[in-house]
N, CA, C and O atoms as CSV, one atom per row, in Angstrom:
chain,resi,resn,atom,element,x,y,z
A,1,UNK,N,N,-63.427,62.820,161.196
A,1,UNK,CA,C,-64.605,62.145,161.098
A,1,UNK,C,C,-64.555,61.128,160.798
A,1,UNK,O,O,-63.789,60.970,159.848
A,2,UNK,N,N,-65.178,59.955,161.263
A,2,UNK,CA,C,-65.404,58.646,160.849
A,2,UNK,C,C,-66.842,58.461,160.635
A,2,UNK,O,O,-67.572,59.060,161.424
A,3,UNK,N,N,-67.495,57.615,159.551
A,3,UNK,CA,C,-68.784,57.345,159.046
A,3,UNK,C,C,-69.095,55.809,159.095
A,3,UNK,O,O,-68.652,55.113,158.181
A,4,UNK,N,N,-69.694,55.339,159.918
A,4,UNK,CA,C,-70.062,53.830,160.018
A,4,UNK,C,C,-71.386,53.456,159.001
A,4,UNK,O,O,-72.495,53.801,159.408
A,5,UNK,N,N,-71.310,52.917,157.987
A,5,UNK,CA,C,-72.546,52.476,157.492
A,5,UNK,C,C,-72.969,51.178,157.273
A,5,UNK,O,O,-72.261,50.493,156.534
A,6,UNK,N,N,-74.185,50.578,157.857
A,6,UNK,CA,C,-74.566,49.066,158.020
A,6,UNK,C,C,-75.611,49.376,156.758
A,6,UNK,O,O,-76.043,50.468,156.389
A,7,UNK,N,N,-75.845,48.179,156.275
A,7,UNK,CA,C,-76.740,47.806,155.325
A,7,UNK,C,C,-77.677,46.877,155.999
A,7,UNK,O,O,-77.097,45.813,156.211
A,8,UNK,N,N,-78.899,46.869,156.415
A,8,UNK,CA,C,-79.829,46.114,157.131
A,8,UNK,C,C,-80.553,45.387,156.087
A,8,UNK,O,O,-80.877,45.712,154.945
A,9,UNK,N,N,-80.732,44.255,156.812
A,9,UNK,CA,C,-81.436,43.014,155.765
A,9,UNK,C,C,-82.383,42.739,156.872
A,9,UNK,O,O,-81.967,42.528,158.012
A,10,UNK,N,N,-83.697,42.734,156.558
A,10,UNK,CA,C,-84.522,42.203,157.697
A,10,UNK,C,C,-84.697,40.546,157.974
A,10,UNK,O,O,-84.061,39.764,157.268
A,11,UNK,N,N,-85.337,40.193,158.734
A,11,UNK,CA,C,-85.624,38.602,158.749
A,11,UNK,C,C,-86.690,38.302,158.116
A,11,UNK,O,O,-87.724,38.962,158.216
A,12,UNK,N,N,-86.561,37.253,157.379
A,12,UNK,CA,C,-87.750,36.418,156.854
A,12,UNK,C,C,-88.733,36.808,156.985
A,12,UNK,O,O,-89.367,37.312,156.058
A,13,UNK,N,N,-89.196,36.691,158.255
A,13,UNK,CA,C,-90.479,36.564,158.876
A,13,UNK,C,C,-91.286,38.067,158.861
A,13,UNK,O,O,-92.513,38.158,158.897
A,14,UNK,N,N,-90.457,39.096,158.809
A,14,UNK,CA,C,-90.799,40.303,158.721
A,14,UNK,C,C,-90.974,41.000,157.208
A,14,UNK,O,O,-90.119,41.132,156.332
A,15,UNK,N,N,-92.231,41.356,157.210
A,15,UNK,CA,C,-92.559,42.299,155.668
A,15,UNK,C,C,-91.567,43.349,155.937
A,15,UNK,O,O,-90.902,43.405,156.971
A,16,UNK,N,N,-91.485,44.342,154.766
A,16,UNK,CA,C,-90.606,45.547,154.779
A,16,UNK,C,C,-91.461,46.319,155.815
A,16,UNK,O,O,-90.972,46.589,156.912
A,17,UNK,N,N,-92.843,46.716,155.465
A,17,UNK,CA,C,-93.398,47.552,156.883
A,17,UNK,C,C,-93.102,47.453,158.084
A,17,UNK,O,O,-92.776,48.444,158.737
A,18,UNK,N,N,-93.186,45.695,158.826
A,18,UNK,CA,C,-92.775,45.545,159.703
A,18,UNK,C,C,-91.241,45.807,160.324
A,18,UNK,O,O,-90.984,46.121,161.486
A,19,UNK,N,N,-90.499,45.638,159.468
A,19,UNK,CA,C,-89.408,45.956,159.616
A,19,UNK,C,C,-89.152,47.613,159.905
A,19,UNK,O,O,-88.585,48.181,160.839
A,20,UNK,N,N,-89.733,48.065,158.850
A,20,UNK,CA,C,-89.656,49.808,159.027
A,20,UNK,C,C,-90.245,50.185,160.247
A,20,UNK,O,O,-89.672,51.006,160.963
A,21,UNK,N,N,-91.539,49.584,160.639
A,21,UNK,CA,C,-91.812,50.204,162.112
A,21,UNK,C,C,-91.040,49.860,163.313
A,21,UNK,O,O,-90.902,50.702,164.199
A,22,UNK,N,N,-90.401,48.401,163.437
A,22,UNK,CA,C,-89.774,48.152,164.210
A,22,UNK,C,C,-88.283,48.872,164.437
A,22,UNK,O,O,-87.651,48.797,165.491
A,23,UNK,N,N,-87.915,49.470,163.432
A,23,UNK,CA,C,-86.727,49.831,163.249
A,23,UNK,C,C,-86.759,51.130,163.900
A,23,UNK,O,O,-86.000,51.373,164.838
A,24,UNK,N,N,-87.731,52.119,163.383
A,24,UNK,CA,C,-87.981,53.380,163.613
A,24,UNK,C,C,-88.445,53.397,165.154
A,24,UNK,O,O,-87.641,53.760,166.012
A,25,UNK,N,N,-89.524,53.071,165.436
A,25,UNK,CA,C,-89.929,52.682,166.666
A,25,UNK,C,C,-89.196,52.253,168.018
A,25,UNK,O,O,-89.381,52.773,169.119
A,26,UNK,N,N,-88.415,51.306,167.751
A,26,UNK,CA,C,-88.019,50.281,168.485
A,26,UNK,C,C,-86.437,50.317,168.753
A,26,UNK,O,O,-85.815,50.288,169.815
A,27,UNK,N,N,-86.024,50.386,167.485
A,27,UNK,CA,C,-84.606,50.001,167.498
A,27,UNK,C,C,-83.396,51.307,167.435
A,27,UNK,O,O,-82.275,51.471,167.915
A,28,UNK,N,N,-84.120,51.926,166.753
A,28,UNK,CA,C,-83.230,53.359,166.328
A,28,UNK,C,C,-83.345,54.238,167.196
A,28,UNK,O,O,-82.355,54.969,167.163
A,29,UNK,N,N,-84.368,54.657,168.284
A,29,UNK,CA,C,-84.172,55.319,169.577
A,29,UNK,C,C,-82.657,54.522,170.430
A,29,UNK,O,O,-81.844,55.183,171.076
A,30,UNK,N,N,-82.603,53.556,170.298
A,30,UNK,CA,C,-81.115,52.938,170.984
A,30,UNK,C,C,-79.987,53.786,170.903
A,30,UNK,O,O,-78.954,53.718,171.570
A,31,UNK,N,N,-80.297,54.612,169.998
A,31,UNK,CA,C,-78.827,55.296,169.321
A,31,UNK,C,C,-78.536,56.516,170.625
A,31,UNK,O,O,-77.417,56.887,170.979
A,32,UNK,N,N,-79.764,56.965,171.159
A,32,UNK,CA,C,-79.557,58.100,171.955
A,32,UNK,C,C,-79.189,57.592,172.914
A,32,UNK,O,O,-79.013,58.560,173.654
A,33,UNK,N,N,-78.847,56.436,173.650
A,33,UNK,CA,C,-78.091,56.248,174.619
A,33,UNK,C,C,-76.455,55.568,174.183
A,33,UNK,O,O,-75.728,55.144,175.081
A,34,UNK,N,N,-76.150,55.546,173.167
A,34,UNK,CA,C,-74.752,55.192,172.752
A,34,UNK,C,C,-73.726,56.293,172.657
A,34,UNK,O,O,-73.757,57.233,171.863
A,35,UNK,N,N,-73.095,56.124,173.293
A,35,UNK,CA,C,-72.272,57.327,173.739
A,35,UNK,C,C,-71.252,57.822,172.168
A,35,UNK,O,O,-71.160,56.937,171.318
A,36,UNK,N,N,-70.806,58.689,171.977
A,36,UNK,CA,C,-69.829,59.499,171.118
A,36,UNK,C,C,-70.430,59.599,169.604
A,36,UNK,O,O,-69.683,59.655,168.626
A,37,UNK,N,N,-72.028,59.618,169.495
A,37,UNK,CA,C,-72.501,59.519,168.279
A,37,UNK,C,C,-72.429,60.966,167.896
A,37,UNK,O,O,-72.542,61.691,168.883
A,38,UNK,N,N,-72.307,61.476,166.996
A,38,UNK,CA,C,-72.446,62.907,166.483
A,38,UNK,C,C,-73.269,62.854,165.699
A,38,UNK,O,O,-74.063,63.755,165.973
A,39,UNK,N,N,-73.690,62.162,164.578
A,39,UNK,CA,C,-74.812,62.233,163.695
A,39,UNK,C,C,-75.418,60.900,163.620
A,39,UNK,O,O,-74.691,59.907,163.649
A,40,UNK,N,N,-76.736,60.796,163.521
A,40,UNK,CA,C,-77.094,59.380,162.930
A,40,UNK,C,C,-78.456,59.760,161.893
A,40,UNK,O,O,-79.405,60.523,162.074
A,41,UNK,N,N,-78.060,58.788,160.635
A,41,UNK,CA,C,-78.608,58.993,159.424
A,41,UNK,C,C,-79.403,57.864,159.197
A,41,UNK,O,O,-78.841,56.779,159.346
A,42,UNK,N,N,-80.751,57.870,158.823
A,42,UNK,CA,C,-81.226,56.409,158.086
A,42,UNK,C,C,-81.714,56.719,156.929
A,42,UNK,O,O,-81.985,57.876,156.611
A,43,UNK,N,N,-81.888,55.616,156.118
A,43,UNK,CA,C,-82.468,55.735,154.936
A,43,UNK,C,C,-83.043,54.455,154.331
A,43,UNK,O,O,-82.401,53.405,154.296
A,44,UNK,N,N,-84.551,54.621,153.755
A,44,UNK,CA,C,-85.338,53.415,153.326
A,44,UNK,C,C,-85.001,53.603,151.934
A,44,UNK,O,O,-84.779,54.669,151.358
A,45,UNK,N,N,-84.990,52.335,151.430
A,45,UNK,CA,C,-85.142,52.098,149.784
A,45,UNK,C,C,-86.751,52.662,149.202
A,45,UNK,O,O,-87.831,52.628,149.792
A,46,UNK,N,N,-86.483,53.067,148.118
A,46,UNK,CA,C,-87.710,53.685,147.593
A,46,UNK,C,C,-88.810,52.395,146.739
A,46,UNK,O,O,-90.017,52.405,146.499
A,47,UNK,N,N,-87.791,51.436,146.478
A,47,UNK,CA,C,-88.513,50.165,146.211
A,47,UNK,C,C,-87.999,49.200,146.969
A,47,UNK,O,O,-86.814,48.977,146.722
A,48,UNK,N,N,-88.498,48.522,147.845
A,48,UNK,CA,C,-87.898,47.668,148.545
A,48,UNK,C,C,-87.973,46.196,148.043
A,48,UNK,O,O,-87.213,45.345,148.506
A,49,UNK,N,N,-88.858,45.920,147.133
A,49,UNK,CA,C,-88.912,44.824,146.273
A,49,UNK,C,C,-87.996,44.226,145.591
A,49,UNK,O,O,-87.783,43.030,145.390
A,50,UNK,N,N,-87.158,45.738,145.048
A,50,UNK,CA,C,-86.179,45.147,144.066
A,50,UNK,C,C,-84.701,45.693,144.934
A,50,UNK,O,O,-83.590,45.817,144.420
A,51,UNK,N,N,-85.031,45.937,146.231
A,51,UNK,CA,C,-83.826,46.119,146.930
A,51,UNK,C,C,-82.833,45.073,147.587
A,51,UNK,O,O,-83.323,43.958,147.766
A,52,UNK,N,N,-81.788,45.216,147.895
A,52,UNK,CA,C,-80.829,43.840,148.464
A,52,UNK,C,C,-80.783,44.298,149.880
A,52,UNK,O,O,-80.158,43.630,150.704
A,53,UNK,N,N,-81.341,45.284,150.185
A,53,UNK,CA,C,-81.273,45.588,151.791
A,53,UNK,C,C,-82.750,46.465,152.158
A,53,UNK,O,O,-83.422,46.843,151.199
A,54,UNK,N,N,-83.099,46.691,153.203
A,54,UNK,CA,C,-84.013,47.007,153.985
A,54,UNK,C,C,-84.211,48.606,154.484
A,54,UNK,O,O,-85.159,49.391,154.475
A,55,UNK,N,N,-82.657,48.670,154.971
A,55,UNK,CA,C,-82.708,50.016,155.354
A,55,UNK,C,C,-81.081,50.385,155.616
A,55,UNK,O,O,-80.291,49.472,155.856
A,56,UNK,N,N,-80.703,51.583,155.561
A,56,UNK,CA,C,-79.024,51.954,155.630
A,56,UNK,C,C,-79.137,53.047,157.006
A,56,UNK,O,O,-79.876,53.993,157.281
A,57,UNK,N,N,-78.148,52.461,157.591
A,57,UNK,CA,C,-78.133,53.441,158.981
A,57,UNK,C,C,-76.531,53.858,158.753
A,57,UNK,O,O,-75.667,53.052,158.407
A,58,UNK,N,N,-76.334,55.091,158.982
A,58,UNK,CA,C,-74.990,55.914,159.042
A,58,UNK,C,C,-74.910,56.487,160.477
A,58,UNK,O,O,-75.712,57.292,160.951
A,59,UNK,N,N,-73.830,55.960,161.107
A,59,UNK,CA,C,-73.534,56.665,162.680
A,59,UNK,C,C,-72.001,57.222,162.475
A,59,UNK,O,O,-71.106,56.557,161.952
A,60,UNK,N,N,-71.852,58.607,162.996
A,60,UNK,CA,C,-70.829,59.310,162.679
A,60,UNK,C,C,-69.959,59.815,164.161
A,60,UNK,O,O,-70.483,60.324,165.152
A,61,UNK,N,N,-68.978,59.605,164.028
A,61,UNK,CA,C,-67.936,59.502,165.403
A,61,UNK,C,C,-66.683,60.434,164.687
A,61,UNK,O,O,-66.318,60.628,163.528
A,62,UNK,N,N,-66.230,60.906,166.063
A,62,UNK,CA,C,-65.197,61.936,165.509
A,62,UNK,C,C,-63.800,61.313,165.262
A,62,UNK,O,O,-62.884,61.806,164.605
A,63,UNK,N,N,-63.821,60.164,165.901
A,63,UNK,CA,C,-62.619,59.179,165.157
A,63,UNK,C,C,-63.046,57.601,165.420
A,63,UNK,O,O,-64.224,57.282,165.589
A,64,UNK,N,N,-61.928,56.624,165.436
A,64,UNK,CA,C,-62.198,55.317,165.439
A,64,UNK,C,C,-61.937,55.043,166.850
A,64,UNK,O,O,-62.364,53.971,167.279
A,65,UNK,N,N,-61.382,55.730,167.556
A,65,UNK,CA,C,-61.493,55.686,169.271
A,65,UNK,C,C,-62.542,56.109,169.767
A,65,UNK,O,O,-62.626,55.678,170.917
A,66,UNK,N,N,-63.528,56.833,169.455
A,66,UNK,CA,C,-64.951,57.149,169.577
A,66,UNK,C,C,-65.832,56.189,169.143
A,66,UNK,O,O,-66.789,55.741,169.775
A,67,UNK,N,N,-65.483,55.904,168.080
A,67,UNK,CA,C,-66.434,54.555,167.414
A,67,UNK,C,C,-66.260,53.051,168.204
A,67,UNK,O,O,-67.221,52.282,168.234
A,68,UNK,N,N,-65.255,52.772,168.695
A,68,UNK,CA,C,-64.936,52.056,169.495
A,68,UNK,C,C,-64.968,51.683,171.079
A,68,UNK,O,O,-64.879,50.599,171.656
A,69,UNK,N,N,-65.140,53.097,171.580
A,69,UNK,CA,C,-65.641,53.331,173.000
A,69,UNK,C,C,-67.112,52.748,173.170
A,69,UNK,O,O,-67.499,51.937,174.012
A,70,UNK,N,N,-68.117,53.615,171.753
A,70,UNK,CA,C,-69.082,53.279,171.734
A,70,UNK,C,C,-69.762,52.123,171.806
A,70,UNK,O,O,-70.744,51.900,172.513
A,71,UNK,N,N,-69.095,51.219,170.885
A,71,UNK,CA,C,-69.670,50.052,171.284
A,71,UNK,C,C,-68.673,49.097,172.440
A,71,UNK,O,O,-69.088,47.959,172.659
A,72,UNK,N,N,-67.723,49.427,172.977
A,72,UNK,CA,C,-67.403,49.154,174.060
A,72,UNK,C,C,-68.614,49.114,175.254
A,72,UNK,O,O,-68.800,48.181,176.035
A,73,UNK,N,N,-69.151,49.997,175.202
A,73,UNK,CA,C,-70.045,50.866,176.167
A,73,UNK,C,C,-71.271,49.475,176.546
A,73,UNK,O,O,-71.141,48.379,176.002
A,74,UNK,N,N,-72.083,49.686,177.257
A,74,UNK,CA,C,-73.089,48.819,177.994
A,74,UNK,C,C,-73.959,48.896,176.835
A,74,UNK,O,O,-74.499,47.891,176.374
A,75,UNK,N,N,-74.134,50.241,176.276
A,75,UNK,CA,C,-75.271,50.717,175.453
A,75,UNK,C,C,-75.198,50.195,174.123
A,75,UNK,O,O,-76.203,50.057,173.424
A,76,UNK,N,N,-73.859,49.854,173.692
A,76,UNK,CA,C,-73.677,49.269,172.314
A,76,UNK,C,C,-73.992,47.849,172.216
A,76,UNK,O,O,-73.880,47.264,171.139
């Protein structure tokens, strides 16, 4: 199993709440079309004003070949 971890930082023009809404409603659903994803986990900081990031995304794949194929796909 391979876990890809991404620390997300919002654009300066967005508030943390606007980022959260966009991520949860627009961006995160795109993972449904990404092949080979075995598990998808998201996390938000409990105190975004003191955090260096606005969210964490974890994507799990069977192996590195599956991860590479996911992002070589059109959905990737």
